[in-house]
N, C-alpha and C positions, 0 to 999 in steps of 0.2 A: 426586949432587953436589948439586944444585940445594935439592935438597928438605931435604938437614942441611944446606946453609947459614940456611933460609929456617928452618929449628929452631932452630937456635941464637940467629941472631934474634929469633926470640919468647920465648925465654927471658931471651934479656939486656936485654928488656925488660919483662919482667915481674919481672924479679930487681930490673931499678931503677928501678920503683916504688913509692912509698912505699906504706905499709903504710894500708891503709881505717884510717881516727879512724872511734872508735868515740863514742859518745853514748849518756846515757842518756834514757830515753823518759817522756813526762807523759801519763798522758790519764787524764779527766774522765767518770766514767758515773755518770750521778746524784746521786749523792751522796757517789761513793766516789771516791777520790783513788791512781790508781796509778803509783808511779816504780818504772820495771827499771833496772838499768842491764845489760848482759851478759856487760861488762868481768870478767873475771876476776883482771885485777892493779888493777882499781881500787878508791880507798880514801876510800869516801864521806865527808863531812861533808854532809849531809842536816837543810838548817833550812827550817823550812815558817812562814810569818807570816800569820796574819788579821787582814788590812784592819781600822781601828775602827769603819767603818759596821758591818763585818762582813758584805759584800757579795764579797767576790773573798781572794783570798790569795795571797802569791809563797812559790814555793818555788828554793831556791840550792844548789846544790851543790859547796863551795870544795876538794869533796879533789881527789885527781889521779890520775893512774893512767901510774906512770913520771914522766917530765918536767912532764907535759900535763897542763894544765886538763881536767875534765869536764865537755862541754856537754850541755846539754839540748835535745832536742825535744818536738817535740808529733805526735802524731796528728791533730791537728786540731783536738780536742776544747777546746784551752786557747791564748792566746798567749803565744811564749814570745821573749824579748827579753834577748841580752848576756848567756845564762850563766843568769838567773832567766825564773822562768816564771808570769807571773799570770795566775790563772783565777778566774774568775766561779764561787760558791759560791753550790749549791743550783739 
């Protein structure tokens, strides 16, 4: 009986946990920028802006996935700040 109680408790905890938030990932490899969003419900609205000096650019996604905004993460090749990702070009 104890095993069943532990199993029921574990299932209840997993069911009550919020769904994992999905994030788009930005990656800069050499001179190629990759933007990947694996969320099938995402409606991406991606903008890429080059700085006036041409040395960096900013990527933003103002789209939504359901009621949530789409966060942007990085693999470490660029910097992410509040949902936009400035990256060094070249």
